[in-house]
C-alpha positions as CSV (number, residue, x, y, z in Angstrom):
1,M,73.5,68.7,79.7
2,Y,69.5,67.7,79.8
3,L,67.9,64.4,79.4
4,K,64.7,64.4,77.1
5,I,62.2,61.5,77.0
6,A,58.9,60.9,75.0
7,W,56.0,60.2,77.2
8,I,53.8,57.4,76.1
9,Q,50.9,55.1,77.2
10,A,50.4,51.8,75.6
11,I,48.4,48.8,76.0
12,F,51.3,45.9,75.2
13,F,50.5,42.4,75.4
14,F,53.9,41.3,76.1
15,S,56.7,42.4,74.3
16,T,59.9,44.9,74.3
17,V,59.4,48.1,74.6
18,K,62.1,50.4,73.2
19,I,62.1,54.0,74.2
20,P,64.2,56.7,73.3
21,V,66.3,58.8,75.2
22,R,68.1,62.1,74.0
23,I,70.5,64.5,75.8
24,M,69.9,68.9,74.9
25,G,73.5,69.5,74.3
26,I,76.8,68.3,73.6
27,S,78.4,64.6,73.5
28,S,80.6,63.3,75.3
29,N,83.7,60.8,74.6
30,V,82.8,59.1,77.3
31,D,80.0,56.6,78.2
32,R,77.5,58.5,80.9
33,K,74.7,57.2,82.7
34,Y,71.2,58.5,83.0
35,S,69.2,57.7,86.3
36,V,66.0,56.4,85.9
37,T,63.3,55.6,89.1
38,I,60.1,53.3,89.1
39,S,57.0,55.5,90.1
40,S,55.1,54.7,93.7
41,E,52.2,55.4,91.0
42,S,53.4,52.0,89.1
43,D,50.9,48.9,90.0
44,Y,53.4,45.6,88.4
45,D,55.3,42.7,89.4
46,P,58.9,43.2,89.3
47,A,59.7,40.0,88.3
48,L,58.0,40.4,85.2
49,V,59.8,43.7,83.7
50,E,63.4,44.2,82.8
51,L,65.3,47.0,81.8
52,S,68.2,47.7,79.7
53,D,71.5,49.7,81.2
54,F,70.5,53.3,81.3
55,V,74.0,54.8,79.3
56,I,73.8,57.5,76.9
57,P,77.4,55.8,74.7
58,A,80.3,57.9,74.2
59,N,80.0,60.1,71.2
60,E,76.1,59.8,70.8
61,Y,73.2,61.8,71.8
62,E,70.8,59.0,72.2
63,D,70.0,55.6,73.6
64,T,67.1,53.4,73.8
65,L,65.7,52.1,76.8
66,Y,64.4,48.3,76.5
67,V,62.0,47.3,78.9
68,T,61.1,43.4,78.2
69,I,58.0,42.6,79.9
70,K,57.3,38.9,80.3
71,N,54.0,37.0,80.1
72,D,52.5,35.5,82.8
73,V,49.2,33.8,83.8
74,I,48.2,36.7,85.8
75,L,47.9,39.3,83.0
76,E,45.2,37.4,81.9
77,T,43.1,39.2,84.4
78,K,44.8,42.1,85.0
79,I,46.3,45.4,83.7
80,M,50.0,46.1,85.0
81,K,51.6,49.6,84.7
82,L,54.7,50.7,84.9
83,K,55.5,54.4,85.4
84,L,59.3,55.4,85.0
85,D,60.8,58.8,86.1
86,L,64.0,60.2,84.9
87,V,65.9,61.7,87.7
88,A,69.5,63.6,88.3
89,N,72.5,62.6,88.3
90,N,76.0,63.7,88.6
91,D,76.3,63.4,84.2
92,F,72.8,64.8,84.0
93,E,70.1,67.3,84.7
94,V,66.2,66.6,83.7
95,G,65.4,68.5,80.7
96,N,61.6,69.7,80.2
97,I,59.5,68.1,83.3
98,Y,56.6,67.0,80.4
99,N,58.8,64.6,78.9
100,K,60.2,62.9,82.4
101,S,58.1,60.1,82.6
102,I,56.7,57.6,80.8
103,E,53.7,55.0,81.6
104,I,53.5,51.9,80.1
105,S,50.4,49.2,80.7
106,F,50.4,45.7,80.1
107,T,47.8,42.9,79.9
108,D,47.7,39.9,78.4
109,Q,43.6,41.1,77.5
110,L,42.3,42.3,74.1
111,I,40.8,45.4,75.9
112,K,38.5,48.3,74.2
113,P,40.4,50.3,72.4
114,S,39.4,54.0,72.9
115,W,38.9,54.8,69.1
116,W,35.6,51.9,69.5
117,N,33.0,54.7,70.5
118,T,34.1,56.6,67.9
119,W,33.9,53.8,64.9
120,Q,30.8,51.8,67.0
121,I,28.1,52.7,64.0
122,Y,30.4,49.9,61.9
123,F,31.8,47.8,64.7
124,G,28.9,47.5,67.0
125,T,29.1,46.0,70.6
126,Y,32.6,45.6,71.8
127,Y,33.9,42.0,71.5
128,K,37.8,40.9,71.8
129,E,36.6,38.2,68.8
130,V,35.5,41.8,66.5
131,Y,39.0,43.5,67.7
132,Q,41.2,40.3,67.1
133,A,40.0,39.7,63.5
134,W,40.4,43.7,63.2
135,I,43.9,43.5,63.8
136,Q,44.3,40.7,61.5
137,I,42.1,42.7,58.7
138,Y,43.8,46.0,59.2
139,P,47.4,45.6,59.8
140,E,49.7,48.4,59.6
141,G,51.2,49.4,56.1
142,A,47.9,47.9,54.3
143,D,46.3,51.5,54.2
144,P,48.5,53.9,52.3
145,T,47.0,56.7,53.9
146,G,48.9,55.1,57.3
147,Y,46.0,54.2,59.6
148,Y,45.3,50.6,60.6
149,W,44.0,48.9,63.4
150,N,45.6,50.7,66.3
151,N,45.5,54.3,64.9
152,M,42.2,54.7,63.5
153,P,41.0,58.1,61.7
154,P,39.4,60.3,63.6
155,S,36.0,60.5,62.5
156,A,33.8,57.5,61.6
157,S,33.3,58.8,58.3
158,W,33.0,56.0,55.2
159,I,32.8,59.3,52.7
160,S,36.1,60.8,54.2
161,Y,37.7,57.6,55.0
162,P,36.9,54.9,52.3
163,V,39.9,52.8,52.7
164,T,39.5,51.8,56.0
165,Y,35.3,51.5,55.1
166,A,36.8,48.9,52.6
167,F,38.7,46.9,55.4
168,I,35.4,47.3,57.9
169,Q,33.4,45.8,54.7
170,A,36.1,43.2,54.7
171,L,35.5,42.5,58.5
172,E,31.8,42.4,58.1
173,K,32.3,39.9,55.5
174,F,34.5,37.4,57.9
175,F,31.9,37.5,60.2
176,I,29.3,36.7,57.7
177,D,31.1,33.6,56.5
178,N,32.4,32.6,60.1
179,V,30.1,31.8,62.5
180,I,31.9,32.7,66.0
181,Y,30.5,33.3,69.4
182,P,31.5,36.0,72.2
183,E,34.0,34.0,74.5
184,N,33.1,30.6,72.1
185,D,30.0,30.6,74.4
186,S,27.3,29.4,72.0
187,T,24.4,30.0,74.1
188,K,25.1,33.6,73.4
189,P,24.0,35.1,69.3
190,R,26.5,35.1,67.2
191,I,28.6,37.8,66.2
192,L,27.4,40.0,63.6
193,L,28.6,43.3,62.7
194,P,25.7,46.4,62.2
C-alpha cells in the first residue's frame, strides 16, 4: 500500500487546513494508521498548531488530515512554516516522493501575493489596504471564468480578461470614493490606483 499526499504551499491567516491523504492500492476492512512527522525545516510555535488523527478508515481510500492553526499576536509580525512529511510504517509505504511533503505557511499579516507584480500596472504599489479591498470586491465565485482575488489570470490584459478588469475598475472607484491612507497614516499620500 502507498500513501499519497498533495503538496501545497499557501499563506493562511488562521484556519483549519484540510489536506487529502489517499492510498494507492486496495482498502482494508479495518482502520489503518499512516505516519506523519514534522520536518526539522519547520519554524512554528507548536502551541498554535493541532493535527487530527492519522487514520485511513476501514473500507476507505482517503482521509482528511486537519491542521488547525490558532491565531496569536506573534503572527502579526512573523510568518510561521509547518512542513509535514509522510513516513513509512507497518501499514503503508510512502508513494511518489514528490507528493510526500506539504508545507503550510501561516501569518496574520496580509502579504503581497505572488501575482501582484504581474498586475502592478493596474494595482500600483502594494498596500495591504488595496489587497484587503480586492479580497472583498473580487471574491471566489463572482467571476464566471473561475478567477478571483487569490487566483488571478496569468497576464495583466484587460482585452483577454475583461471580467477581471471590470472588478479592477470597481476597486479603482472604491479608492476614489473613499479616502484611505496606508496604515491609516494621514501624513502619507492617500491610496489611489494608477
